[in-house]
C-alpha positions in Angstrom: -49.5 -69.9 62.8 -46.7 -67.2 62.9 -44.1 -68.1 65.4 -41.2 -66.4 66.3 -37.2 -67.3 67.7 -36.6 -65.5 70.5 -33.3 -66.1 71.3 -32.5 -65.8 75.4 -28.6 -66.7 76.7 -28.6 -68.9 79.1 -25.0 -68.8 81.3 -23.3 -70.5 78.4 -24.6 -71.2 75.3 -27.8 -69.3 73.6 -31.2 -71.3 73.3 -34.2 -71.1 70.9 -37.2 -70.7 72.5 -40.9 -71.0 70.4 -43.7 -68.6 71.0 -46.9 -68.3 69.2 -47.8 -64.2 68.9 -50.2 -62.1 67.2 -49.4 -61.0 63.5 -50.4 -57.5 64.5 -47.8 -56.6 66.6 -44.4 -56.8 63.5 -46.2 -53.3 62.6 -44.9 -52.2 65.8 -41.8 -53.8 66.6 -38.7 -55.1 64.7 -38.0 -59.0 65.7 -35.1 -60.3 65.5 -36.6 -63.2 64.0 -39.6 -64.8 62.2 -40.6 -67.4 60.4 -43.5 -68.9 58.0 -44.8 -65.7 58.4 -47.7 -64.7 55.8 -47.4 -61.9 54.1 -50.3 -59.1 54.4 -51.7 -55.6 56.1 -51.2 -57.3 59.4 -47.0 -58.5 58.3 -45.7 -55.5 56.4 -43.7 -54.2 58.5 -42.2 -57.8 59.3 -42.5 -58.0 55.4 -40.5 -54.7 54.6 -38.1 -55.8 57.7 -37.3 -59.3 56.1 -36.5 -57.5 52.6 -34.4 -55.0 54.1 -31.8 -57.5 55.2 -30.8 -58.0 51.0 -28.3 -54.9 51.2 -28.3 -52.5 47.8 -26.4 -49.7 46.6 -28.0 -46.3 45.8 -29.1 -44.6 43.3 -30.9 -41.2 42.1 -33.3 -41.3 39.1 -33.5 -37.5 37.0 -36.1 -37.1 34.6 -37.0 -33.5 32.5 -41.0 -33.0 33.5 -43.1 -29.7 31.7 -42.1 -27.9 35.4 -38.7 -28.8 35.5 -36.3 -31.3 36.3 -36.9 -34.2 38.8 -35.1 -36.1 41.0 -35.9 -39.6 43.5 -33.3 -41.1 45.8 -34.2 -45.0 45.2 -32.9 -48.6 45.7 -35.0 -50.7 43.7 -32.6 -51.2 40.6 -31.1 -53.9 39.3 -29.8 -55.4 35.6 -32.0 -57.1 33.2 -29.9 -57.8 29.9 -26.3 -57.4 28.1 -28.2 -57.2 24.6 -29.7 -55.2 24.8 -28.7 -53.2 27.2 -31.6 -53.5 29.6 -32.1 -52.0 33.2 -34.8 -51.6 36.3 -36.5 -50.0 38.7 -39.4 -49.5 40.2 -41.5 -46.6 41.7 -44.9 -46.5 44.2 -47.7 -45.6 43.0 -48.6 -43.7 45.7 -45.4 -41.7 44.7 -45.8 -37.9 44.2 -43.1 -38.3 41.5 -44.6 -41.3 40.1 -46.6 -39.5 36.9 -43.7 -37.9 36.6 -41.5 -40.8 36.4 -43.7 -43.1 34.6 -44.2 -41.2 31.6 -40.8 -40.2 31.4 -40.1 -40.9 28.0 -36.2 -40.5 29.4 -34.3 -40.4 32.6 -30.7 -41.5 34.0 -30.1 -43.9 36.8 -26.8 -42.3 39.3 -25.1 -45.3 41.0 -24.2 -43.0 44.4 -20.8 -42.9 45.7 -20.2 -42.8 49.5 -20.0 -39.6 49.9 -23.6 -38.0 48.4 -25.4 -39.7 51.9 -26.5 -35.7 51.5 -27.7 -36.0 48.2 -29.7 -39.5 48.3 -31.2 -38.0 51.6 -32.3 -34.6 49.8 -34.4 -36.2 47.0 -35.7 -39.0 48.5 -37.2 -36.2 50.4 -37.4 -33.2 47.9 -38.0 -34.0 44.0 -36.9 -30.6 43.3 -33.2 -30.7 45.5 -31.0 -29.1 42.4 -28.2 -27.1 43.0 -26.9 -25.8 39.4 -22.7 -26.1 40.4 -23.9 -30.3 41.1 -25.6 -31.2 37.4 -24.5 -31.0 34.1 -27.9 -31.3 31.5 -27.8 -34.4 28.1 -29.3 -33.0 25.0 -32.9 -34.0 26.5 -32.4 -31.6 28.7 -32.7 -34.6 31.5 -30.1 -33.7 34.5 -27.1 -35.6 35.1 -25.1 -35.9 38.2 -21.4 -34.4 37.8 -20.2 -37.2 40.5 -22.0 -40.0 40.9 -20.3 -43.8 41.2 -21.9 -45.0 37.3 -24.4 -43.1 35.2 -27.2 -44.8 33.1 -29.0 -42.1 30.5 -32.0 -43.9 29.5 -35.4 -44.5 27.3 -38.1 -46.0 29.0 -38.7 -49.3 26.9 -41.2 -50.5 29.0 -43.7 -50.3 32.2 -44.7 -53.7 34.0 -47.5 -53.6 36.5 -45.9 -55.0 39.9 -48.4 -54.8 42.3 -48.2 -51.2 44.3 -45.0 -50.5 42.3 -44.8 -50.3 38.6 -41.7 -51.3 36.7 -39.9 -49.5 34.9 -37.3 -50.7 31.8 -34.6 -48.3 30.6 -32.8 -49.0 27.7 -29.5 -47.7 27.9 -28.3 -45.1 25.3 -25.1 -43.9 27.3 -23.6 -44.7 30.6 -20.1 -43.6 32.8 -17.8 -45.3 35.5 -15.3 -43.8 37.6 -14.0 -45.4 40.3 -14.6 -45.3 44.5 -16.7 -46.9 47.1 -20.6 -47.2 47.1 -23.0 -45.4 48.9 -24.8 -48.8 50.9 -28.6 -49.3 51.8 -29.0 -52.1 54.7 -32.1 -52.1 56.8 -33.0 -49.0 57.3 -29.4 -47.6 57.4 -26.6 -46.4 54.7 -23.4 -46.9 54.8 -20.6 -48.4 52.8 -17.4 -51.1 52.6 -14.7 -51.1 54.9 -11.5 -50.8 53.4 -10.8 -54.4 54.6 -10.4 -57.2 52.3 -13.3 -60.1 53.2 
């Protein structure tokens, strides 16, 4: 059974009221809180919202194809191993850019800075959003963004099945880093850290 907690404010206190609801409505509205929900096609929107509670950095993955360079904005990036140096990211199998990245022998992962939102948005929409003045090429002809916060030049180590995604493991051949604030993605919105210390 699906139970949704709805917060209602009384005169002085906050009270929780529990209601039984139809799971299908979760694909049409953003709820305040859900409990004990079984992932399914009917609850996909609520599941995505729950996953969105995990704030991430924003990366741009670039590669070279026979048709030219290609890029993609991704937030499913993580470190895997220090020795050997391995990282991972995932890509939806239904993506129009899936085959290009799935078959790439080399690619670069760029961690974007807070002032690179335009770059993130451009490659989220179009894999060919390259501007010659913003890019270098490595020896393997993989495009390298000039002002990324960090960059990992990788060769494909392995590809694993992950349901409707594939998980790509990259072996880091070279990396670069500079000082700066990262671009952050959380709950469907971009942002960054404030200068205030916690």
